[in-house]
C-alpha positions as CSV (number, residue, x, y, z in Angstrom):
1,X,107.9,142.6,116.6
2,X,110.2,140.5,119.0
3,X,114.2,140.6,119.5
4,X,113.8,137.1,118.1
5,X,111.4,136.3,114.9
6,X,111.3,132.9,113.5
7,X,109.0,132.7,110.4
8,X,108.1,129.8,108.3
9,X,111.3,127.4,109.6
10,X,111.3,123.8,108.4
11,X,114.1,121.2,108.7
12,X,114.1,117.9,107.3
13,X,116.4,114.8,108.0
14,X,115.9,112.5,105.0
15,X,112.4,111.2,105.3
16,X,111.8,113.0,108.7
17,X,110.1,116.5,108.7
18,X,111.7,117.6,112.0
19,X,110.2,121.1,111.8
20,X,107.3,122.4,109.9
21,X,106.3,126.1,109.3
22,X,107.5,127.0,113.2
23,X,106.8,130.7,113.6
24,X,108.1,132.2,116.9
25,X,108.5,135.6,118.5
26,X,110.4,136.3,121.3
27,X,109.7,139.9,123.0
28,X,112.8,141.8,124.5
29,X,113.4,141.3,128.1
30,X,111.1,138.3,128.5
31,X,111.3,134.9,129.1
32,X,110.1,132.4,126.6
33,X,109.9,128.9,127.2
34,X,109.8,126.2,124.1
35,X,108.4,122.8,125.2
36,X,106.9,119.6,124.0
37,X,107.3,116.0,124.0
38,X,110.4,114.3,123.1
39,X,110.9,114.1,119.2
40,X,108.9,117.5,119.0
41,X,111.6,119.5,117.5
42,X,112.6,121.6,120.2
43,X,116.5,120.8,119.8
44,X,116.4,121.1,116.3
45,X,114.7,124.3,116.4
46,X,117.3,125.7,118.8
47,X,120.2,124.4,116.7
48,X,118.9,126.4,113.7
49,X,118.9,129.7,116.1
50,X,122.7,129.2,116.8
51,X,124.1,128.4,113.6
52,X,124.5,124.7,113.9
53,X,121.8,123.8,111.5
54,X,120.5,125.9,108.3
55,X,116.7,125.4,108.0
56,X,115.5,124.4,104.6
57,X,112.9,127.1,104.5
58,X,112.1,130.0,106.4
59,X,113.9,132.9,108.0
60,X,115.5,133.5,111.7
61,X,116.0,137.1,112.3
62,X,117.6,138.6,115.5
63,X,117.1,142.5,116.0
64,X,116.3,142.7,112.4
65,X,119.4,140.7,111.2
66,X,119.3,137.2,109.7
67,X,121.2,134.6,111.7
68,X,121.1,132.3,108.8
69,X,124.4,131.1,107.3
70,X,126.5,132.7,109.9
71,X,128.8,130.6,112.1
72,X,128.1,130.0,115.8
73,X,131.0,132.3,116.8
74,X,129.4,135.2,114.5
75,X,125.9,134.8,116.1
76,X,127.5,135.0,119.5
77,X,129.3,138.2,118.4
78,X,125.8,139.5,117.4
79,X,124.8,139.1,121.1
80,X,123.3,135.9,121.0
81,X,124.9,133.3,123.9
82,X,123.7,129.6,124.5
83,X,123.7,127.3,127.6
84,X,124.1,123.6,126.8
85,X,122.5,120.6,128.4
86,X,125.8,119.7,129.9
87,X,127.9,122.4,131.2
88,X,130.3,123.6,128.6
89,X,133.4,124.7,130.7
90,X,137.2,123.9,131.0
91,X,137.7,121.6,133.6
92,X,141.5,121.7,133.9
93,X,141.3,125.6,134.5
94,X,140.4,127.4,137.6
95,X,136.9,129.0,138.1
96,X,138.4,132.6,137.4
97,X,140.2,131.4,134.5
98,X,137.3,130.0,132.7
99,X,135.3,133.6,133.1
100,X,138.3,135.6,131.8
101,X,138.6,133.1,128.7
102,X,135.5,134.7,126.9
103,X,137.3,138.2,126.9
104,X,140.4,136.6,125.0
105,X,138.0,135.4,121.9
106,X,139.6,136.2,118.5
107,X,137.6,136.9,115.4
108,X,137.7,132.9,114.3
109,X,136.3,131.9,117.8
110,X,139.5,130.2,119.0
111,X,141.1,131.7,122.4
112,X,144.3,133.0,123.4
113,X,144.3,133.0,127.4
114,X,147.8,134.4,127.9
115,X,147.6,136.8,124.8
116,X,146.9,140.7,125.5
117,X,143.7,141.9,124.0
118,X,144.4,145.0,121.7
119,X,141.4,146.6,123.3
120,X,141.6,145.7,127.0
121,X,144.5,145.0,129.5
122,X,144.9,141.8,131.0
123,X,144.5,143.7,134.6
124,X,141.0,145.0,133.3
125,X,139.8,141.6,132.1
126,X,140.6,140.1,135.7
127,X,138.6,142.6,137.0
128,X,135.5,142.1,134.8
129,X,135.8,138.3,135.7
130,X,136.3,139.2,139.4
131,X,133.3,141.3,139.3
132,X,131.0,138.5,137.3
133,X,132.1,136.1,140.0
134,X,130.9,138.2,142.5
135,X,127.6,138.9,140.9
136,X,126.8,135.0,140.6
137,X,128.2,134.5,144.1
138,X,131.0,132.3,143.2
139,X,134.0,134.7,144.4
140,X,134.7,132.3,147.3
141,X,135.4,129.6,144.5
142,X,137.6,131.5,142.0
143,X,140.7,129.2,142.6
144,X,139.1,125.8,142.5
145,X,139.6,123.6,139.3
146,X,136.2,123.6,137.5
147,X,136.1,120.0,137.3
148,X,135.8,119.5,141.1
149,X,132.7,121.5,141.2
150,X,129.1,120.3,141.6
151,X,126.6,120.2,138.6
152,X,125.0,123.1,139.9
153,X,128.2,125.1,140.5
154,X,129.3,124.2,136.9
155,X,126.0,125.5,135.4
156,X,126.2,128.8,137.3
157,X,130.0,129.0,136.1
158,X,128.8,128.6,132.6
159,X,126.2,131.4,133.2
160,X,129.2,133.8,134.3
161,X,131.2,132.8,131.1
162,X,128.0,133.8,128.9
163,X,127.3,136.9,131.3
164,X,130.7,138.3,130.8
165,X,130.2,138.6,127.2
166,X,127.0,140.9,127.8
167,X,124.8,139.0,125.6
168,X,121.4,140.3,124.7
169,X,119.7,137.1,124.1
170,X,120.5,133.7,126.0
171,X,119.5,130.6,124.9
172,X,119.5,127.7,127.3
173,X,119.0,123.9,126.3
174,X,117.4,122.3,129.7
175,X,119.6,124.2,132.1
176,X,118.5,122.1,134.9
177,X,119.0,118.8,133.8
178,X,120.2,116.4,135.8
179,X,120.3,118.7,138.8
180,X,119.0,118.1,142.4
181,X,116.1,120.0,143.4
182,X,118.1,122.5,145.7
183,X,120.2,123.3,142.4
184,X,117.3,123.5,140.3
185,X,115.6,126.0,142.4
186,X,119.2,127.9,142.7
187,X,119.3,127.9,138.9
188,X,115.6,129.3,138.8
189,X,116.7,132.2,141.2
190,X,119.8,132.9,139.3
191,X,118.0,133.1,135.9
192,X,115.4,135.3,137.1
193,X,117.8,137.9,138.5
194,X,119.4,137.9,135.1
195,X,116.4,138.6,133.4
196,X,115.2,141.2,136.0
197,X,118.4,142.9,136.5
198,X,120.5,142.5,133.3
199,X,117.7,143.0,130.8
200,X,118.6,139.9,129.1
201,X,115.8,138.0,126.8
202,X,115.9,134.3,127.3
203,X,114.6,131.3,125.3
204,X,114.6,128.2,126.9
205,X,114.1,124.6,126.4
206,X,113.2,122.7,129.7
207,X,110.9,119.5,130.3
208,X,110.9,120.4,134.0
209,X,107.2,122.2,134.2
210,X,108.4,123.6,137.8
211,X,111.4,125.6,136.1
212,X,109.0,126.6,133.0
213,X,106.1,127.8,135.1
214,X,108.5,129.7,137.7
215,X,110.6,131.5,134.7
216,X,108.3,132.1,131.5
217,X,105.9,134.8,130.6
218,X,104.9,133.2,127.2
219,X,105.3,129.3,126.3
220,X,105.5,127.7,122.9
221,X,104.4,124.2,122.5
222,X,105.7,122.2,119.8
223,X,104.3,118.7,118.8
224,X,106.0,116.7,115.8
225,X,107.9,119.9,114.6
226,X,104.8,121.8,114.7
227,X,103.8,124.6,117.3
228,X,100.5,124.0,118.7
229,X,99.9,126.9,121.3
230,X,101.5,129.9,122.2
231,X,100.2,131.3,125.4
232,X,100.8,132.5,128.9
233,X,101.8,130.0,131.5
234,X,97.9,130.2,132.9
235,X,96.6,129.6,129.7
236,X,98.7,126.8,128.7
237,X,97.9,124.7,132.0
238,X,95.1,122.3,131.1
239,X,95.0,123.3,127.7
240,X,93.1,120.6,125.5
241,X,95.9,120.7,122.7
242,X,98.9,120.5,125.1
243,X,97.2,117.6,126.9
244,X,96.8,115.7,123.7
245,X,100.5,116.5,122.7
246,X,101.7,114.9,126.0
247,X,99.0,112.5,126.9
248,X,98.0,111.1,123.4
249,X,94.3,111.9,123.9
250,X,92.4,115.2,123.9
251,X,90.8,116.4,127.1
252,X,87.0,116.3,126.6
């Protein structure tokens, strides 16, 4: 049993069957990549995992509890955080303020930056944020306005905002999209360090195969909403079903 278990998930939009009988098991403390051509159903599956969509059929279990019917905030409270394709940060706030914000989350998912948490003092939260910035090597940018940073640094800041919440599962939707190669490599190194030192499980959707093969221990390939192959990276390379999905013809 994995920490995340997807069984028989299907999702239809009008006449389009976006997902069909998707089964997926993500083992604890691993990095599991989900890849496939455009339109394969990757983003639809991710949205089912974080509460943005409710599948028509099947189940999604995290650590033995169903995520179906829960709001995105409730799923976050269960220990699941998501990193979006475009970094979700507060551009008009400083880097430090961005990292502090998740610590002030209310039960309904809203934030009160100037409120005092009933369980944590403001100073304690600042100390937590300061340590997190050190951990992701952004302490020298604590007072910068977030909107002024590069895309790579915005991604690193978003990671810090997720990590300060101490998630057990991190879902990443193309975390290196739009990055220069140097920023991509820095993000790969950061994700490796997070997985290895914090025991955080990751499920990642990514088109860049350099990223996939640098990080993943298991890879699931989707095509037209259906899983084709789930294998180790070495066994995915050159797999005839994978080549057929991407190239449109089977490898003889």
